[in-house]
C-alpha positions as CSV (number, residue, x, y, z in Angstrom):
1,M,38.2,94.7,-85.6
2,A,39.3,90.7,-85.2
3,R,41.5,89.4,-87.8
4,G,41.4,86.0,-89.5
5,P,39.4,82.9,-88.6
6,K,37.0,82.4,-85.7
7,K,38.4,80.1,-82.9
8,H,35.0,79.8,-80.6
9,L,31.8,78.6,-81.6
10,K,29.0,79.1,-79.8
11,R,27.2,75.9,-78.9
12,M,24.1,77.1,-80.4
13,F,25.1,77.1,-83.4
14,A,27.3,73.8,-84.2
15,P,26.0,71.3,-86.2
16,S,23.1,70.0,-85.0
17,H,23.6,66.3,-86.4
18,W,26.1,66.4,-83.4
19,M,23.2,66.4,-80.8
20,L,24.7,68.3,-77.9
21,D,22.9,69.8,-75.1
22,K,22.0,73.6,-75.3
23,L,21.7,74.0,-72.1
24,K,24.8,72.0,-70.9
25,G,27.8,74.6,-71.4
26,R,27.7,78.2,-74.1
27,W,30.9,76.9,-76.1
28,A,31.0,73.9,-78.2
29,P,34.6,72.3,-79.7
30,K,35.3,74.0,-83.3
31,P,37.3,71.6,-85.5
32,S,40.1,72.2,-86.7
33,A,41.0,73.1,-90.4
34,G,41.0,69.2,-92.1
35,P,40.3,66.9,-94.5
36,H,36.3,67.4,-94.0
37,K,34.2,70.6,-94.0
38,M,33.1,72.1,-90.6
39,R,29.0,70.7,-91.4
40,E,30.6,67.4,-92.3
41,C,32.5,66.2,-89.6
42,M,32.7,65.1,-85.9
43,P,35.5,66.9,-83.6
44,L,37.3,63.3,-81.8
45,I,36.3,65.6,-78.2
46,V,32.6,65.0,-79.7
47,M,32.9,61.3,-79.9
48,L,33.9,60.4,-76.9
49,R,33.0,62.2,-74.3
50,E,29.5,62.6,-76.0
51,R,28.8,59.8,-77.7
52,L,30.9,57.0,-76.4
53,K,31.4,58.5,-73.0
54,Y,34.8,57.1,-72.5
55,A,35.3,60.9,-70.7
56,L,33.6,62.9,-68.3
57,T,35.7,66.1,-69.2
58,Y,38.0,68.0,-71.3
59,R,40.7,67.0,-69.1
60,E,40.3,63.4,-69.5
61,V,39.3,63.6,-73.7
62,K,43.0,65.2,-73.9
63,M,44.7,62.5,-72.0
64,I,43.2,59.9,-73.9
65,V,44.6,61.9,-77.3
66,M,47.6,62.7,-76.0
67,Q,48.1,58.8,-75.4
68,R,48.5,58.6,-78.4
69,L,45.7,55.8,-78.3
70,I,43.5,57.1,-81.1
71,K,44.1,56.3,-84.6
72,V,41.5,57.8,-88.0
73,D,42.1,56.4,-91.1
74,G,45.1,53.9,-89.4
75,K,47.3,57.5,-88.6
76,V,47.9,58.4,-84.8
77,R,45.5,61.7,-84.0
78,T,46.3,63.5,-80.9
79,D,44.3,66.7,-81.8
80,M,41.4,66.0,-80.2
81,F,39.6,68.8,-82.5
82,Y,40.3,67.2,-85.6
83,P,37.8,66.7,-87.6
84,A,36.6,62.7,-88.4
85,G,34.0,62.5,-91.3
86,F,31.9,60.3,-93.2
87,M,32.9,57.0,-93.9
88,D,36.2,57.4,-92.3
89,V,37.1,54.6,-89.2
90,V,37.7,55.4,-85.6
91,Q,39.9,52.7,-83.6
92,I,40.3,52.8,-80.4
93,E,44.3,50.4,-79.4
94,K,43.3,50.0,-76.0
95,T,39.8,48.7,-76.2
96,K,40.8,47.2,-79.7
97,E,37.8,48.6,-81.1
98,N,37.1,49.9,-84.2
99,F,34.1,52.7,-85.4
100,R,33.6,53.7,-88.8
101,L,31.5,56.7,-89.3
102,L,28.1,56.9,-90.8
103,Y,24.6,58.6,-91.4
104,D,21.7,57.1,-89.9
105,T,18.3,58.1,-91.9
106,K,17.4,61.5,-89.6
107,K,21.5,62.6,-91.3
108,R,23.1,62.3,-88.1
109,F,26.1,60.6,-87.3
110,V,26.6,57.6,-86.3
111,L,29.0,55.2,-85.0
112,H,28.8,51.8,-86.3
113,K,30.7,48.6,-85.1
114,V,33.3,47.0,-87.6
115,V,35.7,44.0,-87.4
116,K,39.4,44.9,-88.0
117,E,39.5,43.4,-91.3
118,E,36.9,45.6,-92.9
119,A,38.5,48.7,-90.4
120,S,41.7,48.2,-92.8
121,Y,40.0,49.8,-96.0
C-alpha cells in the first residue's frame, strides 16, 4: 500500500474547468500544495502551455518559470505546478502582460488582461 498523498493525476480526473484534451496524453499536471484547493485552482503549467500558448512542451514551461519571468500576486514563482486561483494576478515580465484569473459564466477560468495599475491590488 502506498503511503502519503498521491503525486500523480490522470487526465480524465483533472478538473473540467482546466479544459484539457481527453486524448492528448495520459497524465495531467497535479498542482502543488498551496493557497488554493486543487479543484479551485489552475497550475502555472496549464496556464502557460494550454491557455496562453507560450510553450509547447513541459520542458519549455520549465525554462520560462526557472528564468524567474512569472510573478503571481507580485511574487516570483519558480514552481510550474504552483496553484493560481480566483482573483490572482499573474504577471509576465518579458511581455509586460498582466492577467487576472476570473470565472466565465460556465465556471471555467478566464485570463482577463489588466493594466499595470490594476494589477497592483
